[in-house]
KOLVEX-11622 format. One record per atom (N, C-alpha, C, O): x, y, z. Coordinates in steps of 0.001 Angstrom, whole numbers, plus 500000, padded with zeros to 6 digits. Each point is the difference from the previous one (the first is absolute). Layout:
XYZ ...
% end
This chain:
320850325569667392 500992500606500028 500286501009499002 500878500840500198 498396499125498684 500042501016498945 499370501375500494 500333501134499655 498605498456501303 499300501338500717 500841500528500909 500166501220500014 500495497955500883 500903500494501019 501045500891499145 500313501150500306 500102498252498749 501341500865499371 499380501193499355 500638501041500151 498387499024499244 499459501317499439 499819501143501437 500257501204500032 499316498075500856 499671500884501292 501454500465500695 500166501014500679 500653498169499041 501438500328500631 500530501276498877 500590500992500428 499155498848498337 500556501029499321 499221501202500353 500679500961500362 498026499194499609 499300501016500333 500449500568501474 500209501212500053 499919498202500866 500941500419501231 501167500633499777 500175501117500486 500639498369498872 501348500576499424 499576501413499594 500302500990500668 499093499046498377 499574501552499327 499451500587500803 500067501216499822 499260498401501234 499354501060500888 501036500586500903 500116501216500153 500853497638500616 500783500670500580 501085500860499522 500439500971500615 500027498541498068 501086501041499213 499325501271499743 500859500871499859 497896499619500017 499440501024499364 499064500906501057 499251500915499658 500961498633501640 499210500356501168 500778501609499989 501070500008499390 498600501009501072 498664500450499961 499098500480499125 498910500491500292 501687499322498300 499011500104498650 500091501415500064 498888500473499765 501902500344500437 500150501739499931 500722500392498733 501024500683499997 498452498900499062 500594500178498730 500235501304499593 499128500759500422 501996499946498708 500183500916499962 500923500173498693 500291498959499412 500160502165500117 500962500215498927 501428499542500604 500296500149501186 500571499257497812 501301499735500078 500824501208500283 500086500879499142 500597499237502139 501056501134500069 501124500146499362 500399499036499347 500238501956500673 501286500349498965 501043498927500562 499961499772501209 500872499624498078 501108499281500158 499679498608500513 500938499233500215 497480500277500055 499560498799500662 500577498772499003 500470498972500487 499450501227498223 500316498975498949 501562499587500196 500407498850500160 500389502344499792 501440499563500334 500464499623501109 501090499450500156 498001500859500815 500055499500501618 499961498563499816 500886499303500494 497852500033498619 499611498647499918 501090499174499409 500272498912500509 500507501629498224 500763499404499327 501461499783500657 500860499196499643 499185501713501383 501492500004500737 499705499180501275 500980499514500564 497871500283499931 499706499356500968 500579498610500344 500216499653501161 500031499549497726 500495498761500206 501668500060500653 500559499085500603 499845501878499166 501318500164500522 500127500453501494 501091499902500561 497836500582500079 499577500279501295 500231498937501038 500647498965499838 498818501378501101 499847498758501479 498749500162500460 499506501127499953 499921498023500458 498612500031500760 500303499360501260 500912499221500275 498099501278500486 499946499586501424 499867498499500061 499665499362499002 500671499896502504 499755498727500194 498485499514500164 499596498871499722 499572502281500825 498623499691500043 499214499830498697 499117499163499809 501443501981499105 499378499962498596 500288498979499136 499226499669499103 502098499673501151 500385498928499476 499106498784500371 499500499208499201 500390500784502147 499044498685500591 498635499881499373 499424498988499602 500089502573500398 498643500035499772 499633499783498484 498916499609499567 502278500745499673 499523499928498422 500281498350499710 499538499521498964 501057499814501764 500097498459500083 499027499243500255 499595499076499294 499865501383502018 498935499200500572 498761500183498938 499346499067499534 500452502440500155 498839500151499062 500035499281498757 498932500028499388 502110499265500016 499664499148498808 500238498357500333 500067499143499119 500033500622502171 500316498638500268 498367499031499743 499963498928499395 499058501622501096 498976499361499729 499655499960498294 499522499021499428 500813502183499969 499881499987498458 500547498605499306 499315499230499326 502098500627501002 500747498822499743 499258498569500231 499839499090499186 499691501010502407 499764498538500624 498804499809499151 499972499137499123 498917501759501158 498635499720499299 499905499814498445 499134499315499454 501850501371499903 500158500096498563 500437498491499520 499460499468499030 501393500002501609 500348498337499541 499042499177500437 499704499029499304 499661501199501887 498686499044500640 499131500280498948 499429498990499588 500252502148499784 499000500093499297 500236499504498507 499142499264499512 501943501084499752 500263499973498891 501098498933499435 500151499571498856 500486500182502219 501327498942499914 501127501035499739 499918501226500078 501249497940499563 501033501024499757 500218500353498513 500504499162499252 499090502191500251 499775500548498889 500845501143499943 500235500641501024 500303499711497731 501098500930499832 499262501342500079 500603500958500483 498136499185499080 499331501213500094 499927500405501432 499879501220500120 500151498260500763 499923500302501393 501033501026500459 499763500953500742 501497498703498683 500864500750500115 500038501495499403 500360501042500548 499114498709498048 499980501393499359 498556500529500769 500007501231500027 498937498277500514 499033500651500497 500587500879501398 499742501163500313 501151497820500402 500479500774501321 500904501231499404 499886501112500515 500876498705498560 500775501124499616 499016501226499301 500129501209500194 499120498295499166 499119501065499354 499245500778500892 499908501214499819 499495498180501204 499363500474501141 500747500885500981 499508500903500675 501670498725499300 500973500672501210 500502501556499297 499990501050500642 500458498823497848 500005501100499250 498754500673500239 500001500907500831 498944498795498577 498958500881500098 499464500788501058 499450501093499863 500764498214501331 499870500567501185 500923500923500415 499744500874500828 501245498987498674 501129501254500211 499682501220499110 499952501125500497 499824498655498159 499251500936499435 498914500602500190 499875501129499526 499294498404501052 498617500508500532 500742500800501310 499755501207500030 500885498411500764 500409500693501273 500727501521499506 499950500959500771 500664499142497994 500486501372499741 498878500993500293 500218501080500551 498522498495499043 498712500879500011 499411500020501486 498876500470500180 501895499008500921 499381500154501329 501081500592500745 501017499368500288 498771501904500049 500826500742500750 500356499338501303 501186500097500313 498048499273500481 500258499308501162 500757498822499821 500244499330501003 500205500268497803 500864498691499693 501215500505499296 500154501066499404 500898497686500839 501199500393499671 500432498839498803 500477498975500488 499437501043498241 500211499393498953 501578499450500209 500846500856500259 499532497875499645 501086499614499868 500389498587499567 499756498995500669 500967501020497970 500214498885499247 500395498669500819 499658498873499642 501129501415501534 500320499120500779 499150498980500643 500364498891500392 498297501697499675 498879499256500586 499584498716499098 499610498892500370 500600501622498324 499787498672499052 500764499041500276 499647498827499880 501296501474500453 501054498716500214 499696499335501175 500105498774500029 499470501956501117 499678499299501040 498544499264499859 499780498933500572 499388501632498737 498786499568499754 500344498535499208 499608498940500488 501028501095498467 500349498604499457 500589498980500796 499737498799499929 501168501813500921 500535499187500956 499037499124501100 500176498846500392 498663502184499991 499010499364500671 499030498937499449 499485499152500729 500272500947497816 499220499421499271 500956498606499822 499591498844500111 501382501459499672 501166498516499795 499896499070501182 499988498771499925 499918502147501477 500189499486501169 498642499045499923 499990498771500070 498916502075499774 498556499295500144 500020498750499191 499474498997500483 501109500949498266 499911499141499157 500759498641500431 499678498832499781 501312501643500829 500983498875500792 499629499083501007 500238498794500068 498953502180500949 499193499377500694 499125498693499708 499874499161500893 499518500664497849 499250499039499776 500768498954499488 499383498978499700 502021501051500106 500765499177499886 500753499207501008 500619498990499665 499346501437501551 500377499405501032 499518498550500737 498829499763500297 502198499404499916 499349498739500469 498715499848500893 499259499030499837 500467501991501164 498910500006500838 498865500661499342 498895499904500534 501267500892498148 498953500656499615 499327498785498806 498856500152499573 501850498892500069 499481499015498956 499974498453500525 499556499105499281 500936500664501979 500068498693500388 499299499936501230 500219500894500817 498829498039499510 499277499932500929 500317498530500752 499980498928499397 500294501214501933 499878498646500528 499343499075500102 500338498907500456 498411501479499041 498839499184499702 500302499276498735 499400498928499928 501312501336499120 500459499420498601 499655501191499202 499138500835500272 501831499127498469 499727500625498952 500195501803500353 500633500470500945 498741500173498162 500216501476500181 499162500480501284 499185499268500563 501141502200499881 499495500492501073 498503500087499809 499528500628499052 499718498748501841 498401500243500088 499897501369500185 500885500729500448 497792499661499121 499544501510499860 499902500683501219 500241501196500165 499339497870500817 499827500632501424 501375500145500542 500234500992500691 500605498233499105 501459499975500626 500610501374499444 500705500735500691 498951499517498018 500522501271499239 499618501233500795 500875500815500292 497828499370500084 499435500927500718 500713499925501432 500375501068500483 499762498177499971 500424499996501521 501529500196499695 500546500468500999 500296499343498006 501320500231499895 499975501670499740 501006500593500391 498079500102499070 499905501327499525 499711500556501325 500691501004500176 498644498762500705 499741500541501331 501272499901500858 500405501019500559 500309497705499591 501242499810500622 500952501055499577 500632500722500772 499411499301498076 501172500786499180 499892501510500363 500995500718500104 497858499669500063 499526501115500210 500322500582501392 500412501132500255 499284497745500681 500483500271501617 501524499802500084 500550500701500849 500133498586498527 501589499751500235 500531501613499154 501078500436500404 498318500259498668 500623500767499248 499549501277501063 500755500972500016 498232499044500727 499591501203500828 501046500128500953 500598501058500197 499732497395500661 501012500251500836 501414500121499697 500841500068500897 499457499962497829 501197500208499667 500560501054499100 501124500042499501 497814500862500376 500538501331499118 501073500727500981 500201499929501212 500409500815497708 500176500054498882 501086499170499280 500691500492499108 499385498729501149 500810498652499598 501292500556499633 500333499990498815 500527500556502197 501096500584499880 501071499633501034 500280500834500861 500406497846499113 500595499711501108 501319500662500213 500753500559499203 499334499221502155 501421500836500385 500672499127500929 499280499492500860 502062500202499149 500717499282500983 500752501123500927 500821499564500807 498981501706499142 500613500697501218 499369499804501265 498789500080500205 502280499603500805 499959499484501057 498805500988501072 499097499593500732 501255501459499044 499374501140500816 498623500103499790 499187500239500893 500466499526497558 498363500050499583 499411498593500511 498802500068500272 501707498849499888 499646498803500430 499945500061501573 499213499301500639 501630501537499920 499597500177501620 498659501227500123 499200499969500936 500742501070497951 499073500662500275 498653499232499945 499118500104500853 500828499099498021 498536499027499744 500062499086501127 498863499562500174 501978499938500694 499463499285501231 499953500719501242 499573499419500997 500861501923499075 499734500564501130 498674499994500655 499894499929501225 498847500163497781 498616500299500921 499745498660500473 499036499847500751 501768499019498889 499687498563500302 500643499757501479 499459499509500991 501890500999498845 501030499383501194 500318500999500790 500645499658500991 499083501646498892 500356501186500753 499030500660500460 500050500411501159 498867499833498039 498905500588500364 498565499472499697 499173500548499272 500696498409501347 498793499124499789 498828500409500184 499428499208500749 499752501841498874 498894500400500307 499000499143499149 500327499444498952 498328500503501645 498955499065499621 498754501216499522 499360500661500818 500506499425497808 498733500641499606 498952498745499513 500109499172499096 498973501035501779 498981498765500060 499139500154498805 499354499003499678 500528502036499631 499117499910498728 501031499491499092 499471499281499152 501829500816500696 500992499488499319 500157498574499909 500293499274499050 499378500432502469 500153498407500328 498838499308499503 500114498839499608 498620501847500367 498751499320499734 500287499957498207 499659498950499457 500872502011499757 500095499956498497 500860498864499587 499673499175499147 501805500835501719 500927499113499505 499238498392500400 500221499020499288 499020500921501747 499643498641500342 498987499572499007 500173499016499282 498744501748500680 499250499533499056 500394499880498445 499297499284499287 501895501449500125 500613499914498802 500458498529499691 499821499300499003 500962500417502423 500827498618499977 499107499138500204 500313498975499394 498509500883501276 499230498955499691 499199499921498983 499424498929499808 500389502003499452 499568499958498743 500814499319498838 499528499227499166 502099501300500948 500832499061499089 499943498757500673 500171499062499221 499623500562502113 499988498600500191 498475499254499270 499906498812499692 499387501862500205 498830499349499216 500203499747498575 499519499005499457 501196501887499906 500219499978498789 501286498986499486 500255499590498868 500368500204502288 501264499203499429 499732498675499907 500826499437499282 498173499696501254 499847498559499350 499303500010498659 499975498923499405 499341502333499911 500061499807499025 501042499599498736 499855499230499050 501089501503501301 501501499846499260 500797498874500321 500622499351499159 499357500348502399 501027498982500386 499240498832500501 499620499966501170 500108498939497875 499681498758500321 500759498865500415 499528498872500144 502125501583500119 500545498892500515 499850499778501748 498973500209500646 502274499339499866 499856499581501365 500415501162500898 500680500920499544 498917499048501729 500696501102500760 499519501537499444 500930500807499983 497798499698499576 499835500961499644 500185501284501091 500384501098499597 499343498681501645 500255500896501059 501821500338500069 500487501100500262 500139497874499487 501155500285500138 500749500793498931 501078500539500253 498363499522498599 500648500653498977 499281501477500098 500618501018499690 498177499003500718 499198501210500431 500675501044500834 499862501222499950 500989497957500922 500891500874501179 501228500343498998 500449501144500061 500126497935499014 500979500362499114 499793501482499317 500812500918499878 497984498999499773 499382500939498885 500195501395500696 500530500946499417 498946499119502028 499930500786500854 501417500720500521 500242501204500072 500484497832500215 501759500151500245 500334500526498715 500325501187499976 499664498296499154 500728500365498792 499573501819499776 500829500865499717 497947499327500461 499236501574499621 500898500952501001 500713500931499623 499107498656501666 500550500792500918 501487499951500015 500522500880500684 500228498339498751 501476500094499560 500206500841498703 501104500530499877 498044499642499219 500189500825499007 499692501190500192 500622500909499451 498161499344501526 499775501376500527 501193500611500650 500116501176499655 500689498477501061 501147500158500892 500797500813498783 500391501163500101 499763498023498777 501133500272499009 499446501239498998 500788500670499333 497900499525500652 499786500880498766 499674501213500869 499442499936501095 501065501443498147 500026501077500690 498788500535500387 498951499531499559 501067501363501187 498556500903500546 499177499058500615 498886500447500274 501327498291500054 499231499076500863 500401499944501256 501166500238500316 497863499424500572 500489499598501418 499027498767500453 498914499716499495 501701499671501509 499141498794500522 499766500334501402 500807500373500851 497867499410499234 499488500330501425 499392499180500788 499643498990499393 500070501015501775 499498498814500947 498770499727499475 499570498856500155 499599502155499105 498570499599499519 500098499098498804 499020499364499610 502059500578499851 500432499149498744 500229498632500437 499476498988499535 501267501086501299 500572498365500396 498968499169500748 499852498787499848 499334502114501109 499149499560500986 498517499594499144 499165499135500264 500892501880498597 498699499618499075 499948498743499420 498939499452499702 502394499964500088 500418498982498964 499535498631501361 499323499035499648 501044501075501482 499779499017500624 498384500113500404 499313499084499548 500157501691501062 498490500240500190 499289499533498691 498916499421500063 501680500826498800 499179499870498880 499526498389499570 498939499517499604 502469499905500701 499992498438499833 499267499362500943 499348498999499706 500681501594501741 499307499435501130 498493500027499920 499227499126500390 500422502302498900 498518499927499685 499479499216498954 498885499499500147 501727500329498865 499569498942498853 499865498730500508 499071499290499615 501868500260501338 499985498537500424 498839500040501001 499177499085499999 500736501845500775 498553499955500578 498610499733499222 499190499094500196 500768502075498761 499020499905499395 499527498904499160 498913499992499422 501952499097500543 499860498360498998 499304499315500807 499459498986499557 500332501444502099 499274498788500665 498327500489499883 499041499281500282 500905502021499265 498483500567499765 499384499429498518 500756500054499031 498022499460500814 499254499462498983 500176501095498954 500476499568498950 499263501734501063 500259500898498921 501100500766499970 499822501206499825 501311498378500307 501326500442500009 500178501271499167 500173501107500509 499769498648498119 499971500885498892 499212501045500220 500500501120499902 498251498751500405 498918500964500045 500455500807501092 500102501191499708 500230498469501583 500535500815501169 501357500743499659 500249501027500632 500702498494498353 501183500703499873 499497501045499213 500308501114500425 498972498866498498 499382501132499385 499389501168500522 499953501140499537 499431498218501860 499252501199500806 501026500562500541 500196501167499663 500556498342501110 501508500779500608 500650500649499193 500555501028500387 499561498528498198 500701500808499023 499154501369499798 500529501103500137 498259498739499562 499095501107499841 500169501043500980 500149501189499716 499816498224501698 500036500867501094 501072500790500067 499883501191500288 501555498114499396 501303500732499935 500055500856499049 500722500978500192 498627498926498666 499850500965498776 499167501443500515 500310501147499678 498615498464501160 499250501074500530 500931500858500839 500304501164499738 500066498202501189 500973500388501022 501137501058499338 500156501181500310 500551498084498741 501019500909499481 499512501485499051 500578501082499891 498105498414499505 499356501097499410 499955501240500736 500303501114499572 499291498582501567 499373501161500705 500787500521501170 499646500903500759 501739498238499291 501225500731501085 500438501276499628 500150500149498788 500095500807501926 500132499953501424 498951500215500806 500258500275501171 498381499655498417 498961500156500611 499616501465500496 499086500170500806 501664500875498665 499809501363500103 499489500809499117 500519500316498929 498115500153501639 499283500818498935 500547501459499799 500310500780500900 499739499405497946 500524501668499084 499208500685500287 498796499758500084 501857501391500151 499393501337500317 498881500291499261 498978500552500408 501355498899498062 499004500647498818 499748498707499474 500891499171500181 497868500400499074 500174498959499210 500651500169498656 499999501120499490 500598497789499848 500977500139499305 498880499927498347 498770500050500013 502039499835498826 499097499675498836 500246498458499490 501055499381500143 497765500138499239 500097498785499527 500331500207498345 499364500671499188 501615498677500646 500761500135498699 499392498810498975 500324498836500238 498812501453498643 499557499116498942 501015499643499003 499667499225499104 501404501190500929 501059499592499020 500734498995500610 500407500122501155 499816498799498104 500807498782500719 501225500192499900 500487500695499109 500210498693501827 501459500083500378 500237501670500213 501073500376499529 498186500582501040 500201501219500418 501198500175500914 500796500897499721 499435498266501443 500854500077500815 501256499289499391 501163500401500055 498393498538499391 501400499042499459 501212500944499229 501223499939500125 497904500980499007 500783500898499005 500569501311500630 500536500851499289 499339499285502021 501032500877500819 500747499827500727 500122498792500208 500516501798500358 501051499570501244 501124499118499703 500494499988498872 499936499279502065 501134499093499708 499436498712499391 499196499212500498 501503500751498125 499637498828499167 500339498434500600 499431499000499564 501563500974501478 500371498968500439 498911499537500935 499613498836500104 499947502180500547 499173499648501275 498504499564499521 499235499236500589 500535501528498055 498691499572499242 500227498751499375 499042499228500023 501938500409499454 500218498513499528 499823499198501183 499012499267499950 501727500669501177 499925499244501405 498438499948500039 499497498898499783 499698502132500461 498595499757500398 499130499338499061 499036499326500364 501323500876498306 499134499346498854 500253498476500050 499013499267499924 502328500140500207 500370498481500043 499221499556501445 499483498889500119 500507501922500740 499356499531501210 498554499791499970 499408499104500602 500095501744498692 498571499953499890 499415498768498983 498954499362500125 502013500540498906 499826498816499059 499953498638500694 499207499086499771 501922500954501236 499955498824500611 498656499598501190 499393498940500156 500497502179500441 498910499983500782 498513499716499715 499286499243500657 500311501565498132 499081500148499372 499607498631499187 498955499361500121 502163500353499016 500100498654499351 499848498624500830 499436499021499512 501108500992501763 500012498975501079 498516499857500455 499445498902500005 499951502217500368 498716499958500530 498762499373498833 498997499331500250 501492501146498495 498809499681499153 500309498391499795 499065499229499783 502185500346500290 500490498516499758 499647499171501028 499759498827499717 500131501680501851 499339499185501050 498630500141499968 499393499049500492 499881501936499039 498503500137499961 499674498802498939 499016499281500176 501796500557498797 499572499162498776 500186498704500581 499029499252499883 502295500147500904 499736498974500645 498943499477500878 499463498899499883 500279502032501048 499074499679501107 498496500166499155 499058499617500693 500661500740498325 498449500177499317 500128499339498496 498942500043499371 502080499404500001 499733499593498977 499702500994498832 500086499648498824 499595501485501524 499568500935498995 500626501186500408 500352500136501171 499881501020497711 500411501138500179 499208501398500115 500423500972500627 498502498979498752 499320501166500065 499470500730501198 499901501226499959 499705498000501249 499856500523501487 501209500324500721 499990500660501039 501092498863498394 501045500512500892 500773501265499224 500826500693500594 498850499499498175 500236501339499088 499159500986500543 500469501083500351 498232498633499762 499096500932500597 500483500615501253 500098501218500145 500211497878500791 500266500375501325 501437500718499881 500071501063500616 500597498701498984 501428500595499796 500011501375499479 500773500866500410 498313499313498642 499838501260499297 499318500799500850 500359501173500104 498527498332500663 499268501151500769 501001500235501220 499973501128500492 500882497964500038 500886500376501100 500852500793499617 500314500851500832 500262499191498047 501216500717499494 499361501509499906 500537501024500420 498211498872498940 499437501410499611 499684500881501243 500199501214500047 499305498053500913 499569500172501321 501251500655501158 499823500828500893 501462498458498705 501057500738500700 500431501208499277 500320501005500633 499709498961498093 500431501192499042 499207501274500397 500496501115500156 498163498542499988 499067501129500247 500413500550501821 500177501130500456 499857497567500180 500263500859501347 501369500319500085 500336500198501168 500619499927497974 501257500539500063 499791501603499842 500641500894500554 498435499197498664 499808501602500230 500177500907501163 500358501177500058 499232497800501028 499851500835501249 501056499635500855 500130500511501112 500550498727498486 501614499323500767 501277500825499482 500357500292498859 500214499983502438 501370500584499622 501177499182499203 500430498889500312 499981501914498600 501301498808499305 499601499141498913 500650499034499602 498116501415499885 499468498755499043 499529501125498683 499645501176500077 500517497935498738 499468500817498692 498832499221499662 500230498910499477 498690501382500691 498750499057499614 499831500127498353 500012501076499404 499849497776500047 500104499912498593 499078498741499736 499679499254500925 499883500531497683 499357498829499566 501040498934499543 499581498965499482 501795501243500690 500699499126499414 500151498409500690 500397499020499369 499266500982501802 500073498516500660 498651499318499378 500185498929499423 498596501528500626 498849499064499438 500493499706498543 499895498854499562 500703502269499584 500232499119498776 500950499125499935 499804499014499289 501494501124501450 500868498930500095 499380498727500584 500502498946499611 498517500987501232 499335498802500218 499535499306498763 500325498855499686 498901501922499651 499192499593498767 501148499533499082 499788498898499494 501063501529500265 501364499683498859 500605498480500958 500363499005499372 499656501017501684 500589498670500476 499024499037499972 500345498822499913 498268501534500157 498952498856500039 499975499543498463 499463498914499784 501033501762499174 499827499704498792 501209499068499611 499911499090499176 501305501269501562 501159499051499419 499396498727501011 500194498886499512 499153501126501729 499791498933500307 498805499029499348 499829498790500147 499528502030499200 498807499299499387 500797499440498836 499654498838499786 501107501503499551 500599499305498700 501099498920500618 500214498923499444 500388501452501650 500811498745500633 499034498832500297 500295498872499605 498695501329500996 499267498939500711 498674500045499481 499189500388500841 500308499328497988 498904500293499542 498890498883500423 498816500269499796 501575498370500842 499137499070500264 498973500699500930 500290501043500587 498641498421499516 498856500065500847 499452498747500746 499632500095501171 500316498716498136 499410499013500530 500779499235501123 501198500262500102 498351498985500597 500629499616501099 501224498826499697 501024499908500678 498674499321498285 501102499080499543 501102500711499548 501131499520500076 498604501799499369 501160500626499357 500830500741501079 501085500500499705 498466499560501393 500596500763501080 501205499618500334 500152498794499811 501163501973500788 501169499385500583 499821499218501127 499014500117500727 501845499123499453 499827498978501101 499712500918501456 499088499772500795 501923501300499316 499733500864501099 498676500343500466 499562499958501150 499876500385497789 498497500516500174 498968498594500683 499288500115500997 500826498954498403 499239498798500368 500133499690501412 499085499831500807 502511500101499446 500455499748501518 499406500972500740 499598499548501072 500191501595498779 499361500972501001 498712500177500173 499537500416501062 499499499179497541 498611499991500250 499720498646500493 498852499680500309 
% end
């Protein structure tokens, strides 16, 4: 966990100082920084600064325990990054960002104290493989519920339901993505839920996500969303009749990732450029959309790593396959309309593999979770 914590700190520094176009501080920049705490920031900036430091607080507590110096580190890092941004013409230094950074770190630290994060139905504290699955499902729910701003405005609620009730158009690629995603959630769910009627509670989870999506601003509920839940649960129930259900689910998830990475299957007039700078696309455009894309990828890539581990009992082969798959898709995106080809996704796979290795380091058959033995 200490290595993961150091990696998180490095990624925060990278994301905050990109594109590293350092120059001299302009006139009035220092005064602007000192007065910035009285200003206002956009909702997307607040959310991005909170989300950026959540992993620092979460993995910091897991690695070192609840130490006072973690608060000092989070504050010092936030202040230092804002000072360095004074020398980056493309960035806007703001002292309010430090407050949101601290809030994010505190939220991450709080997550380690939640009952689900420290208690296991199998007795005692949360098992490490359960913690990894909880991370994946948390990323999935967060992806569905962005930007986390509820609204009880009746017109906004009706607008959210119109694509489902008044204009039910079905996009088959979206249906495929939702079906595979909900089937993946169904695969992960028994790792956390060991009580009776897991499928009933899984339906409650799906209904709860849909209900909250309707209340969250800028969200809609489509036919592909609802039908994807039904078909996803039916798919996993059908796969359970197969001998290698987990490996089959992993293969289907890999195919869905391949399709999603290559859509809309339209060749560009001219080949694009492959960007070797990590998170090149993430650091431009709408931050809310970028955060949503990152959370979805954490869920999908992490789930594929987990399924491969369950099916084979070892991590290296599935890491190699997924790195090659994501690198191949990114390279192909050079020739596809509407994509930014970059090195980010293979690196994200390696980061998730490191977290999984720390979470589930056992390799011998006797130490495997029960779900592995049952599938094998």
